[in-house]
Every structure is written in C-alpha cells, then in structure tokens.
C-alpha positions as CSV (number, residue, x, y, z in Angstrom):
1,M,0.0,0.0,0.0
2,P,2.1,2.9,-1.2
3,H,1.9,6.2,0.7
4,R,2.5,9.4,-1.1
5,R,6.0,10.7,-1.1
6,A,4.9,14.0,0.4
7,A,3.5,12.1,3.5
8,F,6.9,10.4,3.9
9,R,8.7,13.7,3.7
10,R,6.4,15.1,6.4
11,A,7.2,12.1,8.6
12,V,10.9,12.8,8.2
13,A,10.4,16.5,9.0
14,T,8.4,15.6,12.1
15,L,11.2,13.3,13.4
16,L,14.0,15.8,12.8
17,V,13.1,19.4,12.1
18,G,15.7,21.4,10.2
19,V,17.4,18.5,8.3
20,A,17.4,19.6,4.7
21,G,18.1,17.4,1.7
22,L,17.5,14.2,3.5
23,F,17.9,12.0,0.4
24,A,20.0,14.4,-1.7
25,G,23.1,12.4,-1.0
26,G,23.9,8.7,-0.6
27,C,26.6,6.6,0.9
28,T,30.2,7.1,0.2
29,G,31.6,5.3,-2.8
30,D,33.2,2.6,-0.7
31,D,29.8,1.5,0.8
32,P,29.7,-2.3,0.2
33,G,25.9,-2.1,-0.1
34,L,26.0,-0.1,-3.3
35,R,25.7,-1.9,-6.6
36,P,28.9,-1.7,-8.6
37,T,29.0,0.9,-11.4
38,P,29.2,-0.6,-14.9
39,G,32.8,-0.7,-16.0
40,T,34.2,-1.2,-12.5
41,T,35.1,-4.2,-10.4
42,Q,33.7,-4.6,-6.9
43,S,36.8,-2.9,-5.5
44,G,36.2,0.1,-7.7
45,A,39.2,-0.4,-10.0
46,T,38.4,0.3,-13.7
47,H,38.8,-2.3,-16.4
48,T,38.3,-2.4,-20.1
49,P,35.3,-4.3,-21.4
50,T,36.0,-7.0,-24.0
51,A,33.8,-8.2,-26.8
52,T,33.8,-11.7,-25.5
53,P,30.2,-12.9,-24.9
54,T,29.3,-13.7,-21.3
55,P,28.7,-17.5,-21.0
56,T,25.3,-18.7,-19.9
57,F,25.0,-21.0,-16.9
58,N,22.1,-23.1,-15.8
59,T,22.5,-21.6,-12.3
60,P,23.6,-17.9,-12.5
61,A,26.1,-16.7,-10.0
62,P,24.8,-14.1,-7.5
63,T,25.0,-10.5,-8.8
64,P,27.2,-8.4,-6.5
65,G,25.0,-5.9,-4.6
66,V,21.8,-7.7,-5.4
67,L,19.6,-9.8,-3.1
68,A,17.6,-12.4,-5.0
69,A,13.9,-12.9,-4.1
70,L,13.2,-15.6,-1.6
71,P,10.8,-18.5,-2.5
72,D,7.3,-18.4,-1.0
73,G,7.3,-19.0,2.7
74,V,11.1,-18.9,3.1
75,K,12.0,-16.8,6.1
76,P,14.7,-14.2,5.6
77,E,17.8,-14.7,7.7
78,R,17.8,-12.5,10.8
79,P,20.7,-10.1,10.4
80,S,23.3,-9.8,13.2
81,A,22.8,-6.0,12.7
82,L,19.7,-6.3,15.0
83,D,22.1,-6.9,17.9
84,E,24.6,-4.3,16.9
85,P,24.9,-0.6,17.8
86,A,23.9,2.2,15.5
87,S,25.7,2.5,12.2
88,V,24.8,3.0,8.5
89,D,25.6,-0.6,7.7
90,A,23.4,-1.9,10.5
91,A,20.6,0.4,9.5
92,T,20.6,-0.7,5.9
93,A,20.7,-4.4,6.9
94,V,17.7,-3.8,9.2
95,G,15.8,-2.0,6.4
96,V,16.4,-4.7,3.9
97,Y,15.4,-7.4,6.4
98,F,12.2,-5.6,7.2
99,A,11.3,-5.4,3.4
100,Q,11.9,-9.2,3.0
101,L,9.6,-9.9,6.0
102,V,6.6,-8.3,4.2
103,P,6.1,-11.1,1.5
104,Y,7.1,-13.7,4.1
105,S,4.4,-12.4,6.5
106,Q,1.8,-12.4,3.6
107,N,2.7,-15.9,2.4
108,T,2.7,-17.5,5.9
109,L,0.2,-15.2,7.7
110,D,2.9,-14.8,10.4
111,A,3.7,-11.1,11.0
112,T,5.4,-11.6,14.4
113,D,8.9,-10.6,13.3
114,L,7.6,-7.8,11.2
115,A,5.6,-6.4,14.1
116,S,8.6,-6.6,16.4
117,L,10.5,-4.3,14.0
118,S,7.6,-1.9,13.5
119,H,7.6,1.5,15.2
120,A,4.3,2.3,16.9
121,E,3.8,5.3,14.5
122,C,4.7,3.5,11.2
123,N,1.5,3.6,9.1
124,F,2.9,1.3,6.5
125,C,3.9,-1.2,9.1
126,A,0.5,-1.2,10.6
127,S,-1.2,-1.6,7.3
128,V,0.7,-4.7,6.5
129,Q,-0.1,-6.2,9.8
130,Q,-3.8,-5.4,9.4
131,Q,-3.8,-7.0,5.9
132,V,-2.3,-10.2,7.3
133,A,-4.7,-10.3,10.2
134,E,-7.7,-9.8,7.8
135,A,-6.5,-12.4,5.4
136,S,-6.0,-14.9,8.3
137,E,-9.6,-14.2,9.4
138,Y,-10.9,-15.0,6.0
139,H,-8.6,-18.0,5.6
140,E,-6.8,-16.4,2.7
141,H,-3.1,-15.8,2.0
142,W,-0.7,-14.6,-0.7
143,T,1.4,-16.4,-3.2
144,G,4.4,-14.9,-5.0
145,G,5.5,-11.3,-4.4
146,G,9.1,-12.1,-3.7
147,L,11.4,-9.1,-3.6
148,R,14.7,-8.7,-5.6
149,I,16.5,-5.8,-3.8
150,S,19.4,-3.8,-5.3
151,G,21.2,-0.5,-5.0
152,V,21.0,-0.3,-1.2
153,Q,22.2,3.0,0.2
154,G,22.1,4.5,3.7
155,Q,22.6,7.8,5.3
156,E,23.0,8.8,9.0
157,V,20.8,11.8,9.5
158,D,20.7,12.1,13.3
159,P,24.0,10.6,14.6
160,G,23.5,7.3,16.4
161,R,19.7,7.4,16.1
162,F,18.0,8.3,12.8
163,F,18.9,6.7,9.4
164,A,17.6,7.1,5.9
165,V,17.7,3.9,3.8
166,Q,17.0,3.6,0.0
167,F,17.0,0.8,-2.5
168,A,15.4,-0.5,-5.7
169,M,12.9,-3.3,-5.2
170,D,11.5,-5.6,-7.9
171,E,8.4,-7.3,-6.6
172,G,7.3,-10.5,-8.4
173,E,3.8,-11.3,-9.5
174,S,1.5,-12.1,-6.5
175,A,-2.0,-13.3,-5.8
176,R,-4.3,-13.4,-2.8
177,V,-6.0,-16.7,-2.7
178,S,-8.7,-18.3,-0.7
179,K,-8.5,-21.5,1.3
180,A,-9.9,-23.3,-1.7
181,G,-7.2,-21.9,-3.9
182,T,-9.4,-19.4,-5.7
183,V,-7.6,-16.2,-6.7
184,V,-9.3,-13.3,-4.9
185,S,-7.0,-10.6,-6.4
186,S,-3.7,-10.4,-8.2
187,N,-0.9,-8.0,-8.9
188,P,1.7,-7.8,-11.7
189,A,5.4,-7.7,-11.2
190,T,6.4,-4.2,-10.4
191,R,9.6,-2.2,-9.7
192,Y,9.7,0.4,-6.9
193,A,12.1,3.0,-5.5
194,V,12.0,2.6,-1.8
195,D,12.7,5.2,0.9
196,M,12.7,4.1,4.5
197,V,13.3,5.7,7.9
198,V,15.1,3.4,10.4
199,L,15.5,4.3,14.0
200,Y,17.8,3.1,16.8
201,E,16.5,4.0,20.2
202,N,17.1,2.5,23.6
203,G,19.2,-0.3,22.1
204,R,16.5,-1.3,19.7
205,W,16.0,-1.0,15.9
206,T,12.6,-0.1,14.4
207,V,11.3,1.0,11.1
208,R,9.5,4.4,11.4
209,A,8.3,5.0,7.9
210,V,8.3,3.4,4.4
211,E,7.6,5.2,1.1
212,F,7.8,3.6,-2.3
213,D,7.1,4.9,-5.8
214,E,6.5,2.7,-8.9
215,E,9.2,2.9,-11.5
216,P,9.2,1.9,-15.2
217,A,10.1,-1.7,-15.8
C-alpha cells in the first residue's frame, strides 16, 4: 500500500526538524551495499570491457550488490545487525530485512517478526499487519510477491539514532488466494524505488516510515 512521497517527507520532518536534503546524498563510494557501477570491479578499479560474450550457466552466479527474491514462505535470515549498535551498515541491513519480511508475512500469515521491528507510529507497518490479520480471518493468503533488492544506500541523519535507507525493489507477481485456492486478487510484477526511515532507540532497531514509488520496468 504505497503512501504518497509527500507524506513520507512530512514524517521525516516531524522526526527531525531542520534537516534539509535528507535524500539528496547517498553513501560514500566505498559502501559495500552499493551496486557496482558498470565498468568497474567490486573494489572500484576500472577495467576495459571486451567483446567476448558472457557465457550462460544453468545456475547464474549471484550478482554483487543484489539480493535475490526468496521463494514463497522462506523466512529471511535474521541479520546480526539487529544486535549491533547504531551504524549506517546496520541500518541498511535492518531496512532490507524488514522489506523481506513483508512477503514472508503475507505468504505465511505470520507477522510476528515484522511487528517486532515496526515503530508504533509507522503507518505502512500497521497496514501490512492489518492486511495479514484480515487475510487470516478470511482463511486467505498470498502467493508470490518475492522481492529482488538492489542499489542499497544508507545515510546517517541524526547521529546514532536516525537513518535514511534507500533501495530499488523488484516485486514478483503475486495473488491473494482463498482457502480453496481461488484467486481473490492479483498484482503484476512491479519495480519500486523505496525510501525508509530506520531508528535506533534505547538499544532497539525499528522502522519508522516506508515510502515507495513505482518505476518503469
């Protein structure tokens, strides 16, 4: 359930008055979460492309900086960042984990872990939990909707407390189905640009706000 970007900006302003250009910059170029720029190696050293075709394999190697979508019902691995102090790397890991918990919660109707990461004032977080609760009540669930995540960036806005996290998210086709297997509703594969506010308070990480805009495929 996308919320308008203006609403997201207001949430940011409410949390930290006077911070300008929240998402104008990104991480430094050596951030390991950033997707490598075409024409560079992972370490950043330039190289000269050749005309040799890339061989095709039955099982492609993982793409650096890209997290593949998890199969239906597969729980994302809990990141060690949840037990670590505030840092940009920890904040980005928490943000990505939270995003992966959304389709998992919808597939399995178990939103326990998502709820534990949700700030009390996060509207998006509450809407996902409400959807899961309603689907459970009607004996429905979702299939598909796995997320491929790339281009993760983070920025420390309020030192040690308030972080902005951004990434691109390719959501697979999904369907809400009844107990009998009848399709109640469906959604096509969609690409989104995601902005997220991640907080670290009293030794605990939470997601305060989520905004996503649809992008061209």
